[in-house]
C-alpha positions as CSV (number, residue, x, y, z in Angstrom):
1,M,-3.2,-30.0,20.4
2,D,-2.7,-30.1,16.6
3,K,-2.3,-26.5,15.5
4,S,-2.2,-27.3,11.8
5,K,-5.5,-27.6,10.1
6,S,-6.3,-28.8,6.6
7,S,-7.5,-26.1,4.2
8,T,-11.2,-25.7,3.4
9,N,-13.3,-23.7,0.9
10,E,-16.2,-23.5,3.4
11,G,-14.9,-20.3,5.0
12,G,-11.7,-18.4,6.0
13,F,-11.8,-19.3,9.7
14,L,-12.0,-22.5,11.8
15,V,-13.6,-22.1,15.3
16,D,-12.9,-24.9,17.7
17,C,-14.3,-24.4,21.2
18,D,-14.1,-26.8,24.1
19,A,-16.2,-25.7,27.1
20,G,-15.5,-28.8,29.2
21,P,-18.7,-30.5,30.4
22,A,-20.9,-27.9,28.7
23,G,-19.8,-29.2,25.3
24,R,-17.7,-28.6,22.2
25,F,-18.2,-26.7,19.1
26,R,-16.3,-26.8,15.8
27,A,-17.2,-25.0,12.6
28,T,-15.7,-23.3,9.6
29,A,-17.1,-19.8,8.9
30,G,-16.6,-16.7,6.8
31,S,-16.3,-14.7,10.0
32,A,-16.3,-15.3,13.8
33,W,-16.7,-13.5,17.1
34,I,-15.8,-15.4,20.3
35,N,-16.3,-14.0,23.8
36,V,-14.8,-15.4,26.9
37,G,-16.1,-14.1,30.2
38,Q,-15.1,-14.6,33.8
39,K,-16.6,-14.0,37.2
40,I,-15.4,-10.7,38.8
41,R,-16.3,-8.8,41.9
42,R,-17.2,-5.2,41.3
43,H,-18.6,-2.9,43.9
44,G,-19.0,-5.9,46.2
45,V,-21.2,-7.8,43.7
46,L,-20.2,-10.9,41.8
47,E,-20.8,-10.7,38.1
48,M,-19.8,-12.2,34.8
49,W,-17.6,-10.0,32.7
50,D,-16.7,-10.5,29.0
51,S,-12.9,-10.0,29.4
52,I,-11.7,-11.0,26.0
53,A,-13.0,-11.4,22.4
54,V,-11.5,-12.9,19.3
55,E,-12.8,-11.5,16.2
56,G,-12.2,-12.9,12.6
57,Q,-13.2,-11.0,9.5
58,E,-12.4,-11.0,5.9
59,E,-11.4,-7.5,4.5
60,Q,-12.5,-6.2,1.1
61,D,-9.3,-7.3,-0.6
62,G,-9.6,-10.9,0.7
63,T,-7.1,-10.5,3.6
64,L,-8.3,-12.5,6.7
65,V,-7.8,-10.7,10.0
66,V,-8.1,-12.1,13.5
67,R,-8.1,-9.5,16.3
68,V,-7.7,-10.2,20.0
69,I,-9.5,-7.6,22.2
70,V,-9.4,-7.2,25.9
71,F,-12.2,-5.5,28.0
72,N,-11.8,-4.2,31.5
73,P,-14.6,-2.6,33.6
74,E,-12.1,0.0,34.7
75,W,-11.2,1.2,31.2
76,D,-13.1,3.6,29.1
77,E,-12.6,1.6,25.9
78,P,-11.5,-1.9,24.8
79,L,-7.9,-2.6,23.9
80,Q,-6.8,-4.6,20.9
81,I,-3.7,-6.5,21.8
82,A,-3.0,-8.4,18.7
83,S,-3.9,-8.5,15.0
84,I,-3.0,-11.5,12.9
85,R,-3.4,-11.3,9.1
86,S,-3.2,-13.8,6.3
87,R,-3.6,-13.5,2.6
88,P,-4.5,-17.0,1.4
89,H,-5.7,-15.6,-2.0
90,D,-2.3,-14.1,-2.7
91,P,0.3,-16.6,-4.1
92,D,3.0,-13.9,-4.0
93,S,2.6,-13.2,-0.2
94,L,6.0,-13.7,1.4
95,S,4.7,-14.7,4.9
96,A,1.9,-17.1,6.0
97,L,0.9,-14.9,8.9
98,G,1.6,-11.4,9.8
99,C,1.4,-10.6,13.5
100,N,1.0,-7.1,15.0
101,L,1.2,-6.9,18.8
102,N,0.8,-3.1,19.1
103,H,-1.8,-2.2,21.5
104,V,-4.6,-0.1,20.0
105,H,-7.6,1.5,21.9
106,I,-10.8,0.8,20.0
């Protein structure tokens, strides 16, 4: 898979989703929220559980932030496991991507 994407003025994020036979979706956007659920067995019953979310938002100062959030039915609150930042509007920024892998209860 090609991880490098051309720049666009249509939005700060590119969403590219391939759901197999169900179809494919690709779009640029100013923000994004993607959930991935999976089947679980809880209390003897099968159900679909949204286990992970990827959220992309632009902050007030123009910084783009992507957060990876994990959900577990046995936890009281979701857990952010990654935060990835970029500052495409700042020509003086010293790194293309800043990655924070600290776990944060949200």
